C-alpha positions as CSV (number, residue, x, y, z in Angstrom):
1,M,76.6,-42.4,-26.4
2,S,75.7,-43.0,-23.0
3,H,77.4,-44.4,-20.4
4,R,74.6,-47.2,-19.5
5,R,74.2,-48.1,-24.4
6,W,78.0,-48.0,-23.8
7,L,78.3,-51.2,-21.1
8,V,75.8,-53.4,-23.0
9,E,77.4,-53.2,-25.5
10,Y,81.5,-54.2,-24.1
11,A,79.6,-56.1,-22.2
12,A,78.2,-58.2,-25.6
13,V,81.9,-58.1,-26.7
14,R,83.2,-59.8,-23.8
15,S,81.2,-62.3,-23.2
16,S,82.9,-65.2,-24.3
17,A,86.0,-64.3,-22.7
18,R,83.5,-63.6,-19.3
19,T,82.4,-66.9,-19.0
20,T,85.6,-68.7,-18.9
21,S,87.2,-66.6,-16.3
22,V,84.5,-66.7,-14.1
23,L,85.0,-71.0,-13.9
24,F,88.4,-70.2,-13.8
25,L,87.7,-68.0,-11.1
26,L,85.1,-69.9,-9.4
27,A,87.8,-73.1,-9.1
28,G,90.1,-70.6,-6.9
29,L,87.8,-70.0,-4.0
30,I,88.4,-71.9,-1.6
31,L,85.3,-73.8,-0.2
32,A,83.8,-73.0,3.2
33,A,83.0,-74.4,6.1
34,P,80.0,-76.9,6.3
35,A,78.2,-74.1,8.7
36,A,78.8,-70.9,6.2
37,A,77.8,-73.7,2.8
38,Q,74.5,-73.8,4.9
39,L,73.8,-70.2,5.0
40,C,75.3,-70.2,1.3
41,E,73.2,-72.5,0.6
42,G,72.7,-71.2,-3.8
43,A,75.2,-68.8,-4.5
44,S,79.2,-69.0,-4.8
45,S,80.8,-69.3,-2.0
46,I,83.2,-66.5,-1.2
47,T,86.2,-67.0,2.3
48,R,89.2,-64.8,0.9
49,L,89.1,-61.2,-0.3
50,G,92.6,-59.9,-1.3
51,G,94.9,-61.4,-2.6
52,A,95.5,-61.8,-6.9
53,N,92.1,-61.6,-7.6
54,R,91.2,-57.4,-6.4
55,F,90.6,-55.3,-8.1
56,S,93.0,-52.4,-6.6
57,A,94.7,-51.6,-3.9
58,P,93.1,-51.3,-1.0
59,V,91.1,-48.7,0.2
60,E,90.9,-47.4,4.0
61,D,89.6,-44.0,3.7
62,Q,87.0,-42.0,2.1
63,E,90.1,-40.2,-0.4
64,S,91.4,-43.7,-1.3
65,L,87.6,-44.8,-2.5
66,Q,87.0,-41.6,-4.8
67,A,90.7,-42.0,-6.3
68,L,89.7,-45.8,-7.4
69,F,86.8,-44.2,-8.9
70,V,88.7,-41.7,-10.6
71,N,91.5,-44.0,-11.7
72,Q,89.4,-47.2,-12.4
73,R,86.4,-45.3,-14.1
74,E,87.5,-46.8,-17.1
75,E,86.6,-50.9,-16.0
76,I,84.5,-50.3,-13.5
77,L,82.1,-48.5,-16.9
78,E,83.2,-51.8,-18.6
79,L,82.4,-54.3,-16.1
80,L,79.0,-52.1,-15.2
81,G,77.9,-53.5,-18.9
82,Q,79.2,-56.7,-18.7
83,A,77.1,-56.7,-15.5
84,N,73.8,-55.3,-16.9
85,W,73.6,-53.1,-14.3
86,S,70.2,-50.3,-15.3
87,G,71.9,-47.7,-13.4
88,D,73.1,-44.8,-14.5
89,P,76.8,-45.3,-14.1
90,D,76.3,-41.3,-13.6
91,D,75.4,-41.8,-10.4
92,L,77.5,-43.9,-9.1
93,F,81.0,-41.9,-10.0
94,A,79.0,-38.5,-8.3
95,A,77.5,-40.4,-5.5
96,V,81.3,-41.6,-4.2
97,A,82.7,-37.9,-5.2
98,A,80.0,-36.2,-3.5
99,W,80.5,-38.7,-0.5
100,R,76.7,-38.7,-0.2
101,G,75.7,-42.1,0.8
102,V,78.7,-43.5,1.3
103,T,78.9,-45.3,4.7
104,S,81.4,-47.3,7.1
105,T,79.9,-51.2,7.3
106,T,80.8,-54.8,8.1
107,F,79.7,-56.9,6.6
108,D,78.7,-60.4,7.4
109,P,79.2,-64.7,7.1
110,G,76.4,-65.6,5.1
111,Q,75.3,-61.6,3.3
112,R,74.9,-61.9,-0.7
113,V,75.8,-59.6,-3.1
114,Q,73.9,-60.0,-6.9
115,W,77.8,-59.4,-8.2
116,M,81.2,-58.3,-7.4
117,F,84.3,-57.5,-9.6
118,F,87.4,-59.1,-9.5
119,R,90.3,-59.3,-11.5
120,D,90.9,-62.1,-13.7
121,R,94.8,-63.4,-12.3
122,G,94.8,-60.2,-11.1
123,Q,94.7,-58.7,-14.9
124,T,92.1,-58.9,-16.8
125,P,89.3,-57.2,-14.8
126,T,85.7,-59.8,-14.7
127,V,82.3,-59.7,-12.7
128,S,80.3,-63.1,-10.7
129,T,77.4,-63.2,-10.2
130,N,75.3,-64.2,-6.6
131,L,77.8,-64.7,-4.2
132,C,78.1,-64.8,-0.5
133,W,80.3,-64.7,1.3
134,A,81.5,-67.4,3.7
135,G,84.5,-66.3,5.3
136,D,84.9,-66.6,9.0
137,E,84.7,-63.3,10.1
138,A,82.9,-59.9,9.2
139,F,84.9,-57.8,6.6
140,S,85.2,-54.3,6.7
141,A,83.5,-52.0,3.4
142,W,82.6,-48.6,2.6
143,E,79.0,-48.7,1.6
144,V,76.8,-46.6,-0.9
145,R,73.8,-46.3,-1.3
146,F,71.9,-43.8,-4.4
147,N,68.8,-43.1,-7.1
148,S,69.5,-44.1,-9.8
149,N,67.1,-44.1,-13.2
150,G,63.7,-45.6,-11.0
151,R,65.9,-47.4,-8.1
152,W,67.3,-47.8,-5.0
153,Y,70.6,-49.5,-4.8
154,S,73.2,-49.8,-2.5
155,M,76.8,-51.6,-3.4
156,I,79.8,-52.5,-1.2
157,V,83.9,-52.0,-1.9
158,P,85.2,-54.0,0.5
159,E,88.6,-51.9,2.1
160,S,90.8,-54.7,1.8
161,C,90.1,-55.3,-2.2
162,G,88.0,-52.5,-3.9
163,N,86.1,-54.9,-5.7
164,L,82.7,-53.4,-6.4
165,A,79.3,-55.2,-5.1
166,L,76.0,-54.8,-5.8
167,L,74.4,-55.2,-2.1
168,A,70.9,-54.8,-2.6
169,E,68.8,-52.8,-5.0
170,Q,64.3,-52.6,-5.6
171,P,62.4,-50.1,-7.2
172,L,62.2,-46.0,-5.9
173,P,58.5,-45.6,-4.9
174,E,56.2,-44.3,-8.0
175,V,53.6,-41.3,-7.7
176,T,51.2,-40.1,-10.1
177,L,49.2,-37.0,-9.1
178,D,46.5,-35.5,-11.8
179,L,44.3,-32.8,-9.7
180,D,41.4,-32.1,-12.4
181,I,40.3,-28.8,-12.4
182,G,37.1,-29.8,-14.8
183,G,36.5,-32.4,-11.5
184,L,35.6,-29.0,-9.2
185,S,32.1,-29.4,-9.0
186,C,30.4,-26.4,-7.2
187,A,27.2,-28.2,-7.2
188,D,28.8,-31.0,-5.1
189,Q,30.9,-28.5,-3.8
190,T,33.6,-30.7,-4.5
191,F,36.4,-31.6,-6.6
192,D,38.4,-33.6,-8.2
193,F,42.2,-35.7,-8.1
194,R,43.7,-39.1,-9.3
195,S,45.9,-40.6,-7.2
196,S,48.7,-43.9,-7.5
197,C,51.5,-45.5,-6.5
198,A,53.9,-47.9,-7.4
199,D,56.2,-49.7,-5.1
200,G,55.8,-48.6,-1.8
201,D,53.0,-47.1,0.7
202,A,50.9,-44.7,-0.7
203,S,49.3,-41.5,1.6
204,V,47.4,-38.5,0.4
205,T,46.8,-35.0,1.8
206,V,44.4,-32.1,1.7
207,R,46.2,-28.6,2.9
208,M,43.4,-26.1,3.6
209,P,43.1,-22.5,2.7
210,D,43.3,-22.0,6.5
211,G,46.5,-24.1,6.4
212,S,45.5,-26.9,8.0
213,E,45.6,-30.0,6.7
214,R,43.3,-33.1,6.1
215,T,44.3,-36.9,4.5
216,A,42.4,-38.5,1.6
217,G,42.0,-41.6,-0.4
218,D,44.1,-42.5,-3.0
219,G,43.3,-43.5,-6.2
220,S,39.8,-41.8,-7.9
221,V,38.7,-39.5,-5.8
222,S,36.0,-36.7,-4.8
223,F,37.4,-34.6,-2.0
224,P,34.8,-31.9,-0.5
225,F,35.7,-28.5,-0.1
226,A,33.4,-26.2,2.2
227,D,35.6,-23.1,1.9
228,Q,36.2,-21.5,-1.8
229,G,40.9,-20.8,-1.8
230,D,43.7,-23.0,-2.2
231,Y,43.8,-26.2,-2.1
232,T,47.1,-28.1,-2.7
233,V,46.7,-31.9,-3.1
234,T,50.3,-33.9,-1.9
235,A,50.2,-37.7,-2.8
236,S,53.3,-39.8,-1.3
237,C,55.0,-43.0,-2.6
238,T,56.8,-44.5,0.5
239,A,58.9,-47.3,1.2
240,M,61.7,-49.3,3.4
241,S,64.5,-50.2,1.2
242,P,66.7,-53.7,2.9
243,R,68.8,-51.3,4.1
244,G,66.6,-49.6,6.2
245,D,66.4,-46.3,3.8
246,P,63.3,-44.1,3.9
247,L,62.8,-44.4,0.3
248,E,59.5,-41.6,-1.1
249,D,58.3,-40.2,-3.8
250,S,55.4,-37.6,-3.6
251,M,53.7,-35.2,-6.0
252,S,52.2,-31.8,-4.7
253,S,50.2,-30.1,-7.4
254,A,47.4,-27.0,-6.0
255,I,43.9,-26.1,-6.9
256,A,42.2,-22.3,-6.3
257,V,39.2,-23.4,-5.4
258,G,36.1,-20.9,-6.1
259,C,32.7,-21.4,-7.2
260,P,29.8,-18.8,-9.5
261,S,27.6,-16.9,-8.0
262,C,25.2,-13.8,-8.2
263,L,22.6,-11.1,-7.0
264,V,19.9,-9.7,-8.9
265,A,17.6,-7.1,-8.5
266,A,15.2,-5.1,-10.3
267,A,14.4,-1.4,-9.4
268,P,11.8,-1.1,-8.5
269,E,10.5,-4.5,-8.4
270,E,6.4,-3.5,-8.5
271,V,5.5,-1.5,-11.5
272,D,2.2,-0.5,-12.8
273,L,1.8,-2.1,-17.1
274,G,3.9,0.3,-19.0
275,Q,6.6,0.7,-17.2
276,S,10.0,0.1,-17.0
277,S,11.9,-1.6,-14.5
278,V,15.9,-1.9,-14.6
279,L,17.3,-5.0,-14.1
280,T,21.2,-5.2,-12.1
281,V,23.3,-8.3,-11.8
282,V,26.0,-8.7,-9.8
283,P,28.1,-11.4,-10.8
284,R,31.2,-12.7,-9.1
285,A,33.6,-15.7,-10.9
286,G,34.7,-16.4,-6.8
287,H,38.1,-17.3,-6.1
288,G,41.1,-17.7,-8.8
289,A,38.3,-17.6,-11.5
290,E,37.7,-15.1,-13.9
291,V,33.7,-14.1,-15.0
292,A,33.0,-15.4,-18.7
293,R,29.8,-15.1,-19.5
294,V,26.8,-14.0,-18.2
295,T,23.1,-14.1,-19.9
296,L,20.4,-13.0,-18.3
297,D,16.8,-14.8,-19.6
298,G,18.8,-16.8,-21.8
299,E,20.0,-13.4,-23.8
300,P,24.3,-12.1,-23.6
301,L,24.3,-9.8,-21.2
302,A,27.3,-7.2,-21.6
303,S,28.9,-5.0,-18.5
304,P,27.9,-3.5,-16.6
305,Y,25.3,-6.3,-16.4
306,T,22.3,-3.3,-16.4
307,K,18.9,-3.8,-18.2
308,E,15.9,-1.8,-18.8
309,M,12.9,-4.5,-18.4
310,T,9.3,-3.9,-20.2
311,H,6.8,-6.4,-20.2
312,D,3.4,-6.3,-22.4
313,G,1.5,-7.8,-19.5
314,A,0.6,-7.3,-16.4
315,D,1.9,-10.7,-14.1
316,A,4.5,-11.7,-11.4
317,F,7.5,-12.4,-14.0
318,T,11.2,-13.8,-12.1
319,H,13.9,-12.9,-15.0
320,T,17.1,-15.9,-14.3
321,V,20.5,-14.8,-14.4
322,M,23.7,-17.5,-15.0
323,V,26.6,-17.0,-14.8
324,E,30.5,-19.0,-16.7
325,T,33.6,-18.7,-15.4
326,S,37.0,-19.5,-16.9
327,T,36.9,-22.3,-14.7
328,G,34.1,-23.8,-16.5
329,Q,31.6,-23.3,-13.3
330,S,28.0,-21.5,-13.4
331,A,25.7,-19.6,-11.1
332,L,21.7,-19.8,-11.1
333,C,19.8,-16.8,-9.9
334,S,16.8,-14.7,-10.4
335,T,14.5,-12.3,-9.1
336,G,10.9,-11.3,-9.4
337,M,9.4,-8.7,-11.1
338,K,6.4,-7.6,-10.8
339,V,3.6,-5.8,-13.3
340,A,0.9,-4.8,-11.5
341,P,-3.0,-3.9,-14.1
342,T,-3.8,-0.6,-14.4
343,V,-8.0,0.9,-14.4
344,T,-9.6,3.3,-15.0
345,M,-13.4,4.3,-14.2
346,S,-16.3,6.8,-15.6
347,I,-19.4,7.5,-14.0
348,E,-22.8,7.5,-16.6
349,P,-24.0,10.1,-15.2
350,D,-21.4,12.0,-12.7
351,R,-24.7,13.9,-11.7
352,V,-28.0,12.3,-10.6
353,L,-30.9,13.6,-8.3
354,T,-32.2,11.1,-5.9
355,G,-33.0,7.9,-6.6
356,Q,-31.8,8.2,-10.1
357,T,-29.3,5.0,-12.1
358,A,-25.9,6.1,-12.9
359,V,-24.1,3.2,-14.3
360,V,-20.2,2.6,-13.6
361,T,-18.3,1.4,-15.9
362,V,-14.8,0.0,-15.0
363,A,-11.6,-0.8,-17.8
364,P,-9.0,-2.8,-16.5
365,E,-5.4,-2.4,-18.6
366,N,-3.8,-5.9,-18.8
367,G,-2.5,-6.3,-22.0
368,N,-1.7,-10.1,-22.9
369,G,-0.8,-10.6,-18.9
370,A,-2.8,-13.4,-16.6
371,P,-6.6,-13.0,-16.1
372,V,-7.2,-10.3,-13.0
373,T,-9.8,-9.9,-10.9
374,V,-12.3,-7.0,-10.8
375,A,-14.4,-5.7,-7.8
376,L,-15.7,-2.4,-7.4
377,D,-16.3,-1.6,-4.2
378,G,-15.3,-4.6,-2.6
379,Q,-17.8,-6.4,-4.0
380,P,-16.7,-8.6,-7.6
381,L,-17.7,-6.9,-10.5
382,A,-17.7,-9.5,-13.6
383,E,-17.7,-8.3,-17.3
384,P,-18.5,-6.3,-19.0
385,Y,-17.4,-4.5,-15.6
386,E,-20.5,-2.2,-15.0
387,R,-22.6,-1.4,-12.3
388,A,-25.8,0.6,-11.9
389,V,-25.9,2.9,-8.6
390,V,-28.3,4.3,-6.7
391,H,-28.3,6.8,-3.3
392,A,-31.5,7.6,-2.0
393,T,-30.0,10.7,-0.1
394,D,-28.0,13.6,-1.9
395,G,-24.2,14.1,-1.4
396,E,-21.1,13.4,-2.7
397,F,-20.1,9.3,-3.2
398,T,-16.8,7.9,-4.3
399,H,-16.5,5.0,-5.5
400,T,-13.5,2.1,-6.2
401,A,-12.6,0.2,-8.4
402,M,-9.8,-2.3,-7.8
403,V,-7.9,-5.2,-10.5
404,E,-5.7,-7.4,-9.6
405,N,-3.6,-10.1,-10.8
406,A,-0.2,-12.2,-9.7
407,G,1.8,-8.9,-10.9
408,G,0.1,-6.7,-8.2
409,S,-3.3,-5.2,-8.2
410,N,-4.3,-0.6,-8.5
411,E,-7.1,0.6,-8.1
412,A,-8.8,3.6,-9.3
413,S,-12.6,6.3,-7.8
414,A,-15.0,8.5,-9.2
415,T,-17.0,10.8,-7.4
416,M,-20.6,10.7,-8.3
417,K,-23.5,14.1,-7.0
418,V,-26.8,13.3,-5.9
419,D,-29.4,16.6,-5.6
420,R,-31.4,16.8,-3.9
421,R,-35.4,16.4,-5.9
422,W,-37.4,18.6,-3.3
423,T,-37.2,23.1,-2.7
424,L,-39.7,24.7,-0.4
425,L,-40.1,27.7,-1.6
426,P,-41.9,30.1,0.9
427,T,-42.6,33.8,-0.2
428,L,-43.9,37.4,-0.3
429,S,-45.5,38.5,-3.4
430,S,-46.9,41.7,-4.7
431,L,-49.5,41.8,-7.1
432,S,-49.6,44.6,-9.6
433,G,-52.0,45.3,-12.6
434,D,-53.5,47.7,-15.1
435,D,-57.1,49.7,-14.6
436,V,-59.5,47.5,-17.1
437,H,-62.6,48.3,-18.8
438,I,-65.3,46.9,-17.8
439,S,-69.1,46.4,-20.7
440,V,-72.0,48.2,-18.6
441,L,-75.1,46.0,-19.8
442,G,-77.5,49.1,-18.9
443,P,-78.8,51.9,-20.4
444,D,-76.3,54.5,-19.9
445,T,-72.8,55.0,-20.3
446,R,-69.9,53.0,-20.5
447,D,-67.0,53.0,-17.0
448,R,-64.4,52.2,-15.7
449,L,-63.2,49.4,-12.6
450,K,-60.5,49.4,-11.3
451,A,-60.3,46.5,-9.1
452,C,-57.4,44.4,-7.5
453,V,-54.4,46.6,-8.0
454,D,-51.3,47.2,-5.0
455,G,-52.1,44.0,-3.0
456,V,-49.5,42.3,-1.1
457,G,-49.4,38.7,0.0
458,V,-47.7,35.7,1.1
459,G,-47.4,32.1,-0.6
460,L,-46.1,28.6,-0.8
461,A,-44.2,27.0,-3.5
462,A,-42.7,23.2,-3.8
463,E,-41.4,22.5,-6.9
464,Y,-40.3,18.2,-7.3
465,R,-37.2,17.8,-10.0
466,L,-38.1,15.6,-12.4
467,S,-35.2,15.4,-14.0
468,Y,-32.9,17.8,-13.8
469,P,-34.1,19.6,-17.4
470,V,-37.4,19.4,-16.1
471,G,-39.4,19.7,-12.8
472,F,-43.3,19.9,-11.1
473,M,-44.1,23.2,-9.7
474,F,-47.5,23.4,-7.3
475,G,-48.7,26.1,-4.6
476,A,-50.7,28.4,-3.9
477,N,-50.9,32.0,-2.6
478,T,-53.1,34.6,-0.6
479,I,-53.2,38.5,-1.4
480,N,-55.8,41.1,-0.2
481,C,-56.2,43.7,-3.1
482,E,-58.4,46.7,-3.4
483,V,-61.2,46.8,-6.0
484,D,-62.5,50.5,-7.0
485,W,-65.6,51.2,-9.5
486,W,-66.5,54.7,-11.0
487,L,-69.8,54.0,-12.5
488,H,-73.0,57.0,-14.0
489,P,-76.2,54.8,-12.8
490,G,-79.2,56.9,-13.7
491,G,-76.9,59.8,-15.5
492,R,-75.1,60.2,-12.7
493,T,-71.2,60.2,-11.5
494,G,-70.3,57.6,-8.8
495,Y,-67.3,55.7,-7.3
496,A,-67.5,52.9,-5.2
497,G,-65.0,51.0,-3.5
498,A,-64.4,48.1,-1.4
499,D,-61.2,45.2,-0.3
500,I,-61.8,42.2,-1.5
501,E,-59.4,38.7,-0.8
502,M,-57.7,37.5,-4.3
503,K,-56.8,33.4,-3.6
504,K,-54.6,31.7,-6.3
505,F,-53.5,27.3,-6.3
506,F,-51.3,26.4,-9.4
507,V,-49.8,23.9,-10.6
508,G,-47.1,23.4,-13.1
509,L,-43.9,22.5,-15.0
510,N,-40.9,24.6,-14.8
511,F,-38.2,23.6,-17.1
512,H,-34.4,24.6,-16.2
513,L,-32.3,26.6,-18.1
514,T,-28.4,25.9,-16.3
515,R,-26.9,23.0,-15.8
516,P,-26.3,20.9,-12.8
517,G,-24.2,21.4,-10.3
518,S,-24.4,25.1,-11.7
519,R,-24.2,28.2,-8.8
520,V,-27.6,29.5,-9.9
521,D,-30.8,28.0,-10.8
522,W,-32.8,29.6,-13.1
523,W,-35.9,28.4,-14.7
524,L,-39.5,29.3,-17.0
525,G,-42.8,27.3,-17.7
526,P,-46.2,27.5,-17.9
527,V,-49.2,27.1,-15.3
528,I,-52.8,26.6,-14.6
529,A,-54.0,28.5,-11.7
530,Q,-57.4,29.1,-9.8
531,L,-58.7,32.4,-8.7
532,D,-61.2,33.0,-6.4
533,Y,-62.0,37.0,-5.0
534,S,-64.2,37.1,-2.5
535,S,-67.0,39.4,-2.9
536,S,-67.6,42.8,-1.6
537,S,-70.7,44.8,-2.1
538,L,-70.4,47.9,-3.7
539,V,-72.0,50.7,-2.8
540,P,-71.8,53.6,-5.0
541,T,-71.3,57.2,-3.6
542,G,-71.8,60.1,-5.6
543,M,-69.1,62.4,-6.7
544,D,-70.8,64.9,-4.1
545,G,-69.9,62.5,-0.9
546,A,-73.7,62.1,-1.8
547,S,-74.7,58.8,-1.8
548,V,-76.3,57.4,-4.5
549,D,-79.2,55.1,-4.0
550,A,-78.0,52.2,-4.7
551,V,-76.5,48.9,-3.7
552,Y,-74.0,46.1,-5.6
553,R,-73.2,42.8,-5.1
554,P,-70.4,41.6,-7.5
555,E,-70.9,37.4,-7.7
556,W,-67.7,36.8,-8.8
557,P,-67.3,33.4,-9.9
558,G,-63.3,31.0,-9.3
559,E,-61.9,30.6,-12.6
560,T,-59.0,28.6,-14.1
561,V,-56.9,30.4,-16.4
562,L,-53.0,29.9,-17.8
563,G,-50.4,31.9,-17.1
564,A,-46.6,31.8,-16.8
565,N,-43.9,31.6,-14.5
566,M,-40.4,32.6,-14.0
567,G,-38.3,31.9,-11.1
568,L,-34.2,32.6,-9.6
569,K,-32.7,31.3,-6.8
570,I,-29.5,31.3,-5.6
571,P,-27.6,29.6,-2.1
572,F,-26.0,31.7,0.5
573,K,-23.0,29.2,-0.4
574,T,-21.6,26.5,-2.6
575,D,-23.8,23.7,-2.1
576,C,-26.0,25.3,0.6
577,P,-29.7,23.9,0.6
578,V,-31.1,27.4,1.0
579,G,-30.6,30.4,-1.0
580,L,-32.6,33.4,-1.9
581,Y,-35.9,33.1,-4.5
582,L,-37.3,35.5,-6.7
583,G,-39.9,34.6,-9.1
584,A,-42.9,35.9,-11.3
585,F,-46.6,34.8,-12.5
586,W,-48.5,35.9,-15.1
587,F,-51.7,34.8,-15.9
588,D,-54.5,35.7,-18.7
589,S,-57.4,36.6,-16.6
590,S,-60.8,36.5,-17.8
591,M,-63.7,37.8,-14.9
592,K,-67.3,37.9,-15.3
593,A,-69.5,39.6,-12.5
594,K,-72.7,39.5,-12.2
595,S,-75.3,41.4,-9.8
596,S,-78.6,41.0,-9.6
597,E,-81.1,43.7,-11.1
598,I,-81.7,46.4,-8.5
599,R,-83.4,49.8,-8.7
600,G,-82.9,52.4,-6.9
601,E,-84.8,55.4,-6.0
602,D,-84.2,57.2,-9.0
603,G,-85.3,53.1,-10.6
604,A,-81.4,53.5,-12.7
605,L,-81.3,49.9,-13.1
606,A,-77.7,47.9,-11.7
607,P,-75.3,47.2,-14.7
608,A,-74.0,44.1,-15.5
609,F,-70.7,44.2,-15.9
610,E,-67.6,41.8,-17.4
611,L,-63.5,43.1,-16.1
612,R,-60.6,41.4,-17.8
613,K,-57.0,41.6,-16.0
614,T,-54.4,40.1,-15.9
615,P,-52.5,40.3,-12.9
616,V,-48.7,40.2,-12.4
617,Y,-47.6,38.2,-9.2
618,V,-43.4,39.6,-8.2
619,S,-42.8,36.8,-5.3
620,A,-39.5,36.9,-3.4
621,G,-38.6,34.7,-0.6
622,I,-35.9,31.8,0.8
623,S,-35.4,28.3,-1.3
624,I,-34.6,25.1,0.9
625,E,-33.7,21.7,-0.8
626,F,-34.7,18.6,0.8
């Protein structure tokens, strides 16, 4: 059973006896003078200490006071119970035994006590309340100041009598402090705490991570912070006792202030459609916390916090990371990732002649991404992303397509070749052919005419390419050749020879048998030509060198004939406009030459004759493309 409970129970038993004793003691007190009575108005006055009512022998030093609390312990406990004292007797006994809070003092007239111990007739201990010292002089006493059960107490023990008395008491200041870790807000950069102070004046200080201190208000406070680290909050409650003792209660609590953060980066930041990028997250929990959870775009991300990211469409994408900590804080960070559309293009056909049209087709690849803009050679290109192109000059031409959206851009190029249409062919020609029979319409015999063989001449032709397979060719050629004629007018043998000029004007189609872009160009084709022979007198001479009395002048009109053409040209180097040309023409010629009827001295008739000739021209020269 505690001393307090024991005292209360003991007081209840003694309540009746206590009332009788108090009346007896008060009746025995000596009344104070009128001046002292005024000081003690409302309280029972005491004018003398000691004598029959003293509680113990005089206590004039430490040893005697400590002995009092040892020797009279049970009586003191009993009387404390009678006084309904709310403190813990052990605190009182401990203060005296340790000589803690014990001082020597004087008690002046007019000072009051709440209660004091006495002895009834010097025998029975009792307690009287609401008393005032009304003596003529102050008396010496021991004062014991101590705390017990949340209150401050001041008790005195007069040296002369050992009558323990309660001089003063008051509640001790009481402070509360609740530093709520859940009140940490990294968004506002504050942390919350609540403090209170009862029976005193409140003060709150916050020790910063750098060691400096700041004052803060009491009650509910949101304290701003700038730096992470350990913050210590100290709440104090102070008061002064009636005897001038500072009374204080304080409480300190520390909070580790740490705010999470994160970094996220994509490597590479820009990719083409179909390519992947690696996202790397660096979470930081902050001071005093641990990373509890990391999410990437709402999906949990485990350590080492990397993820390969691929998008089905081309666009600018934002990836967001949330870091949550063990203290309930969170932080967001994000990074951009760009996926660029890709593009392919083609030119059909990719080799044309000057002035011909080719179609450029652009194929943007965007997946299911954002819309794209397409440009061809810097000009906008609308769906279906096709454009016809024509080049008036020869050469290589590169066309570039660009496709772009918020995710970036890509371009593709294609090259087309434009060839020349015209070819100029200056040549040297050689004519060859076999002997050809003639039909004589005269009365004698048949004879032979060897006409226009082994001639050499020059020519000039040009070709215009209608397309790669087909070209239109035209030109002219002139050759000087020899006519030899053996005849037998009047039964006599004679010979006639002359030089004539043969002219050829022709047009035709060339069918090229090599593919576009081949270095060697070979063609075949039909031609139609106009063949003209110059006339020359034929004066036969006998075999013995004697003149045959006949002069013949054939009249050969121009002739339109059909034939064939074959050619080959080889440039001196790749894409060189000048090259070597070799060609051949074959014609089916049927020439009729008529002479006037002339009678020689022997009366012979000049024959009429028909010449059939199939000449072959072989040409060599250079080719010049333009």
